[in-house]
MIZAGU-993718 format. One line per 4 residues: their letters; for each residue y negated, z, x of N, C-alpha, C. Coordinates in nm, 2 decimals. Atoms other than C-alpha are relative to their C-alpha. Example, Ala and Ser with C-alpha at 12.3 -4.5 7.8 and 13.67 -1.06 7.14 Angstrom:
BEGIN
as> 0.12,0.00,0.09,0.45,0.78,1.23,-0.12,0.00,0.09 | 0.11,0.00,-0.09,0.11,0.71,1.37,-0.11,0.08,-0.08 $
//
This chain:
BEGIN
male> 0.07,-0.13,0.01,-3.91,20.12,7.19,-0.15,-0.03,-0.01 | 0.14,0.02,0.03,-4.27,20.14,7.06,-0.08,0.05,0.11 | 0.09,-0.05,-0.10,-4.56,20.18,7.30,-0.04,0.15,-0.02 | 0.03,-0.14,0.03,-4.65,20.51,7.12,0.10,0.09,0.05 $
diaa> -0.11,-0.08,-0.05,-4.31,20.64,7.21,0.00,0.01,0.15 | 0.01,0.01,-0.14,-4.35,20.53,7.57,-0.12,0.09,0.05 | 0.12,-0.09,-0.03,-4.70,20.70,7.58,0.03,0.15,-0.01 | -0.04,-0.14,0.01,-4.55,21.02,7.45,0.09,0.05,0.11 $
girt> -0.08,-0.03,-0.12,-4.29,21.01,7.73,-0.09,0.02,0.12 | 0.09,-0.01,-0.11,-4.57,20.96,7.98,-0.08,0.13,0.00 | 0.08,-0.12,0.02,-4.77,21.25,7.84,0.09,0.12,0.04 | -0.09,-0.11,-0.04,-4.46,21.47,7.89,0.02,0.00,0.15 $
glag> -0.02,0.01,-0.14,-4.41,21.34,8.24,-0.13,0.04,0.08 | 0.12,-0.04,-0.07,-4.78,21.41,8.33,-0.03,0.15,0.00 | 0.02,-0.15,0.01,-4.76,21.78,8.23,0.01,0.06,0.14 | 0.00,-0.07,-0.12,-4.86,21.98,8.53,-0.03,-0.09,0.12 $
ktfd> 0.03,0.09,-0.11,-4.95,21.67,8.74,-0.14,-0.05,-0.02 | 0.13,0.05,0.01,-5.29,21.53,8.82,0.00,-0.15,0.03 | 0.02,0.15,-0.02,-5.39,21.16,8.81,-0.14,-0.03,0.00 | 0.14,0.03,-0.01,-5.73,21.07,8.94,-0.02,-0.15,-0.03 $
gslk> 0.03,0.13,0.04,-5.88,20.76,8.80,0.05,-0.04,-0.14 | -0.06,0.04,0.13,-5.78,20.56,8.50,0.07,-0.13,0.02 | -0.09,0.11,-0.01,-5.51,20.30,8.45,0.04,-0.05,-0.13 | -0.05,0.06,0.12,-5.41,20.06,8.18,0.12,-0.08,0.02 $
fdcg> -0.12,0.09,0.01,-5.07,19.91,8.11,-0.03,-0.09,-0.11 | 0.03,0.10,0.11,-5.15,19.59,7.92,0.13,-0.08,-0.02 | -0.12,0.07,0.04,-4.84,19.47,7.74,-0.02,-0.11,-0.09 | 0.03,0.11,0.08,-5.01,19.18,7.58,0.00,0.03,-0.15 $
gdgv> -0.01,-0.01,0.14,-4.93,19.14,7.21,0.06,0.14,-0.05 | -0.05,-0.13,0.04,-4.74,19.47,7.21,-0.10,0.11,0.01 | 0.10,-0.11,0.00,-5.05,19.67,7.29,-0.02,0.05,0.14 | 0.04,-0.06,-0.13,-5.18,19.89,7.57,0.04,0.15,0.01 $
ivla> 0.00,-0.15,-0.02,-5.12,20.24,7.72,-0.10,0.02,0.11 | 0.10,-0.03,-0.09,-5.41,20.39,7.89,0.02,0.15,0.06 | -0.01,-0.13,-0.06,-5.38,20.68,8.14,-0.14,0.03,0.05 | 0.13,-0.04,-0.04,-5.71,20.86,8.17,-0.02,0.15,-0.04 $
dgna> 0.03,-0.14,0.03,-5.83,21.22,8.19,0.13,0.09,-0.03 | -0.13,-0.08,0.01,-5.47,21.36,8.22,0.07,-0.03,-0.13 | -0.07,0.03,0.12,-5.36,21.19,7.90,0.04,-0.15,0.00 | -0.04,0.14,0.03,-5.18,20.88,7.78,-0.02,-0.04,-0.14 $
ttld> 0.03,0.03,0.13,-5.30,20.70,7.48,0.02,-0.15,-0.02 | -0.01,0.14,0.02,-5.25,20.36,7.31,-0.13,-0.06,-0.05 | 0.14,0.05,0.04,-5.63,20.33,7.24,-0.05,-0.08,0.12 | 0.05,0.09,-0.11,-5.77,20.04,7.45,-0.14,0.05,0.04 $
qdtd> 0.13,-0.03,-0.06,-6.06,20.12,7.68,-0.01,-0.06,0.14 | 0.01,0.05,-0.13,-6.20,20.01,8.01,0.05,0.10,0.10 | -0.07,-0.09,-0.10,-6.01,20.15,8.31,-0.03,-0.05,0.14 | 0.03,0.04,-0.15,-6.04,20.14,8.70,0.10,-0.11,0.04 $
ctlc> -0.10,0.09,-0.04,-5.72,19.94,8.72,0.09,-0.04,-0.12 | -0.08,0.04,0.11,-5.51,19.73,8.48,0.13,-0.07,0.06 | -0.13,0.06,-0.03,-5.14,19.64,8.51,0.05,-0.08,-0.12 | -0.05,0.09,0.11,-5.03,19.34,8.30,0.15,-0.02,0.02 $
ltaa> -0.14,0.01,-0.01,-4.66,19.35,8.23,0.06,0.00,-0.14 | -0.06,0.00,0.13,-4.41,19.32,7.94,0.04,0.15,-0.03 | -0.04,-0.13,0.04,-4.31,19.63,7.74,0.13,0.04,0.06 | -0.14,-0.02,-0.06,-3.95,19.59,7.87,-0.02,0.04,0.15 $
nlqk> 0.02,-0.03,-0.14,-4.07,19.59,8.23,-0.07,0.13,0.02 | 0.06,-0.13,-0.01,-4.29,19.89,8.17,0.10,0.11,-0.02 | -0.10,-0.10,0.01,-3.99,20.08,8.05,0.09,0.01,0.12 | -0.08,0.00,-0.13,-3.79,19.98,8.36,-0.08,0.06,0.11 $
llag> 0.09,-0.05,-0.10,-4.09,20.07,8.58,0.00,0.16,-0.01 | 0.01,-0.14,0.02,-4.12,20.42,8.43,0.14,0.07,0.02 | -0.13,-0.05,-0.02,-3.74,20.47,8.44,0.05,0.00,0.15 | -0.03,0.01,-0.14,-3.74,20.39,8.81,0.10,-0.11,0.03 $
klnp> -0.09,0.11,-0.02,-3.53,20.08,8.76,-0.07,-0.13,0.04 | 0.08,0.12,-0.05,-3.81,19.84,8.87,-0.09,0.05,0.11 | 0.09,-0.03,-0.11,-3.97,19.87,9.21,-0.13,-0.06,-0.02 | 0.14,0.05,0.03,-4.35,19.84,9.16,-0.04,-0.11,0.10 $
mtav> 0.04,0.10,-0.10,-4.40,19.65,9.49,0.07,-0.14,-0.02 | -0.09,0.12,0.03,-4.11,19.41,9.42,-0.05,-0.07,-0.12 | 0.04,0.06,0.12,-4.23,19.35,9.07,-0.13,-0.07,0.01 | 0.13,0.07,-0.03,-4.58,19.26,9.19,0.03,-0.13,0.07 $
mmgk> -0.03,0.12,-0.08,-4.44,19.02,9.45,0.07,-0.11,-0.09 | -0.07,0.09,0.09,-4.21,18.86,9.18,-0.08,-0.05,-0.12 | 0.08,0.04,0.11,-4.50,18.82,8.94,0.03,0.07,-0.14 | -0.03,-0.08,0.13,-4.35,19.07,8.68,-0.11,0.09,-0.04 $
ikvs> 0.11,-0.08,0.02,-4.66,19.28,8.72,-0.12,-0.06,0.06 | 0.13,0.06,-0.05,-5.02,19.15,8.76,-0.10,0.12,0.01 | 0.09,-0.11,-0.02,-5.27,19.40,8.90,-0.14,-0.05,0.01 | 0.14,0.03,-0.01,-5.64,19.38,8.85,-0.08,0.13,0.01 $
gdmg> 0.08,-0.12,-0.01,-5.91,19.63,8.95,0.03,0.07,0.13 | -0.01,-0.09,-0.12,-5.88,19.92,9.19,0.15,0.02,0.04 | -0.14,-0.01,-0.04,-5.55,19.88,9.38,0.04,0.14,0.04 | -0.03,-0.14,-0.04,-5.58,20.24,9.51,0.05,0.08,-0.12 $
vamk> -0.04,-0.07,0.12,-5.54,20.37,9.15,0.15,-0.04,-0.03 | -0.14,0.04,0.02,-5.22,20.16,9.12,0.09,0.07,0.10 | -0.08,-0.07,-0.10,-5.09,20.31,9.44,0.03,0.15,-0.03 | -0.02,-0.14,0.05,-5.14,20.66,9.30,0.11,0.01,-0.10 $
lskl> -0.10,0.00,0.10,-4.93,20.57,9.01,0.14,0.00,0.06 | -0.13,0.01,-0.06,-4.63,20.49,9.23,0.04,0.14,0.05 | -0.03,-0.14,-0.04,-4.65,20.85,9.37,0.03,0.09,-0.12 | -0.02,-0.08,0.12,-4.67,20.99,9.02,0.13,-0.02,-0.07 $
is> -0.13,0.03,0.07,-4.36,20.81,8.88,0.12,0.01,0.09 | -0.12,0.00,-0.09,-4.14,20.84,9.19,0.06,0.14,0.01 $
//
Protein backbone atom coordinates (compact mmCIF):
# COMPACT_ATOMS: atom_id res chain seq x y z
CA UNK A 1 0.00 0.00 0.00
CA UNK A 2 1.33 3.43 -0.93
CA UNK A 3 1.95 5.99 1.81
CA UNK A 4 -0.52 8.36 0.14
CA UNK A 5 -3.23 5.69 0.61
CA UNK A 6 -2.22 5.26 4.27
CA UNK A 7 -2.31 9.05 4.73
CA UNK A 8 -5.81 9.16 3.23
CA UNK A 9 -6.91 6.51 5.73
CA UNK A 10 -5.39 8.54 8.59
CA UNK A 11 -7.23 11.66 7.38
CA UNK A 12 -10.49 9.70 7.49
CA UNK A 13 -9.66 8.41 10.97
CA UNK A 14 -8.82 11.92 12.22
CA UNK A 15 -12.23 13.31 11.25
CA UNK A 16 -13.83 14.74 14.37
CA UNK A 17 -10.73 14.11 16.53
CA UNK A 18 -8.09 16.54 17.67
CA UNK A 19 -4.38 15.92 17.77
CA UNK A 20 -2.19 18.52 19.45
CA UNK A 21 1.35 18.79 18.20
CA UNK A 22 2.91 17.40 15.06
CA UNK A 23 4.21 13.92 14.33
CA UNK A 24 6.12 12.36 11.46
CA UNK A 25 6.10 8.71 10.45
CA UNK A 26 9.45 8.32 8.67
CA UNK A 27 9.38 5.19 6.54
CA UNK A 28 12.86 5.73 5.08
CA UNK A 29 13.00 5.25 1.32
CA UNK A 30 9.22 4.80 1.15
CA UNK A 31 8.67 8.39 2.30
CA UNK A 32 6.97 10.13 5.22
CA UNK A 33 3.53 10.84 6.58
CA UNK A 34 3.18 14.00 8.67
CA UNK A 35 0.31 14.60 11.10
CA UNK A 36 -0.03 18.32 11.76
CA UNK A 37 -2.85 20.85 12.05
CA UNK A 38 -5.52 18.11 11.96
CA UNK A 39 -4.30 16.76 8.62
CA UNK A 40 -2.13 13.92 7.30
CA UNK A 41 0.18 14.63 4.38
CA UNK A 42 3.11 13.00 2.63
CA UNK A 43 4.97 16.34 2.42
CA UNK A 44 8.04 16.29 4.65
CA UNK A 45 8.38 19.00 7.29
CA UNK A 46 9.85 19.49 10.75
CA UNK A 47 7.68 18.01 13.52
CA UNK A 48 7.62 17.80 17.33
CA UNK A 49 8.18 14.04 17.21
CA UNK A 50 9.41 11.54 14.62
CA UNK A 51 8.70 7.81 14.53
CA UNK A 52 11.05 5.83 12.27
CA UNK A 53 9.55 2.54 11.12
CA UNK A 54 8.90 0.48 8.00
CA UNK A 55 5.78 1.07 5.92
CA UNK A 56 4.67 -2.49 6.78
CA UNK A 57 4.99 -1.81 10.51
CA UNK A 58 3.15 1.50 10.09
CA UNK A 59 0.22 -0.37 8.55
CA UNK A 60 0.25 -2.89 11.41
CA UNK A 61 0.44 -0.07 13.98
CA UNK A 62 -2.53 1.78 12.49
CA UNK A 63 -4.54 -1.45 12.19
CA UNK A 64 -3.98 -2.19 15.87
CA UNK A 65 -1.92 -5.29 15.09
CA UNK A 66 1.32 -3.83 16.49
CA UNK A 67 1.51 -2.61 20.08
CA UNK A 68 3.38 0.73 20.04
CA UNK A 69 5.22 0.15 23.34
CA UNK A 70 6.24 -3.40 22.39
CA UNK A 71 7.38 -2.19 18.96
CA UNK A 72 9.61 0.47 20.55
CA UNK A 73 11.08 -2.07 22.98
CA UNK A 74 11.80 -4.48 20.11
CA UNK A 75 13.39 -1.74 18.00
CA UNK A 76 10.69 -1.84 15.31
CA UNK A 77 9.93 1.83 16.01
CA UNK A 78 12.52 4.46 16.87
CA UNK A 79 11.18 7.63 18.53
CA UNK A 80 12.94 10.98 18.48
CA UNK A 81 11.72 14.34 19.73
CA UNK A 82 8.79 14.96 22.08
CA UNK A 83 7.75 11.62 23.62
CA UNK A 84 4.53 13.25 24.90
CA UNK A 85 3.33 13.71 21.31
CA UNK A 86 4.00 10.02 20.61
CA UNK A 87 1.93 9.10 23.68
CA UNK A 88 -1.01 11.16 22.36
CA UNK A 89 -0.88 9.12 19.16
CA UNK A 90 -1.51 5.88 21.05
CA UNK A 91 -4.74 7.37 22.45
CA UNK A 92 -5.75 8.51 18.99
CA UNK A 93 -5.32 5.13 17.28
CA UNK A 94 -6.60 2.88 20.06
